[in-house]
N, C-alpha and C positions, 0 to 999 in steps of 0.2 A: 504494500500500500504506500502511495506517495506521501511525502511529508505534509503537503497541503491537505490531502484527504484526512490524514491523522489529526491535524490541527482542527479541521472542520468538525470531525467527530467529537473531539474534546469540547469544542465550543458548543456543540449541540447538547452534549450531556450537561453542561453548565446551565444552558437555558431551560432545559426540561426539568431541572431540579431546583428546589428552593432551600434545601438544607445548607446551612452555612459551611459545615464541615465538608460536604461533598463538593461544594463550589470551590472551597479553598484547595481541595485535592486536585481539582481540574486546573486551577491556576498553577499549582506545583508541577503538574504534568506538562503544562505549556512552557514552563521555564526551561525545559530541556531543548527547546527549539531556538534558543538565542534570539536574534533580531526578529525572526518570524513569530516567536513566542511573545515578544514584547508587543508587537502589533496586535496579536490576538487578545492578549490580556487587556490592552487599551480598549479594544472593541467591547469586551465584556464589562469593563468598568463603566462604560457609558450606559449600560442597560440595567445595572443593579442599583438598588436603593439601600442595600444593607451596608452600613458603615464598616462593619467588621471585615466584610469581604473586600470592600474598596481599599481599606488599609492594607490588608494582606496582599492585594494585587499591586499596590504601589510599592510596598516593601520588596516584593518579588522582582519587580522591574528594576528597582535600585540595585538589588543583589546581582541581577543578570548584567547590568551595565558595569558594575564594579568588577565583576569577574572577567569581563571582556577587556578591561583596561590593563589587566595584568599580563 
């Protein structure tokens, strides 16, 4: 399965579920895709109203960017 398809599947799991823990796990899974993961996480942050999930997403993006600088 292509990387784009995998990312789309994870994004779909995020949108179909409202549980904070499950959504955070989807964000964690997207972090493995580097820049493409950042783009996907940003997309998901636009559609969620849960502050805990938003914070987790933003922290994850920061970690990805920090790891790419090294």
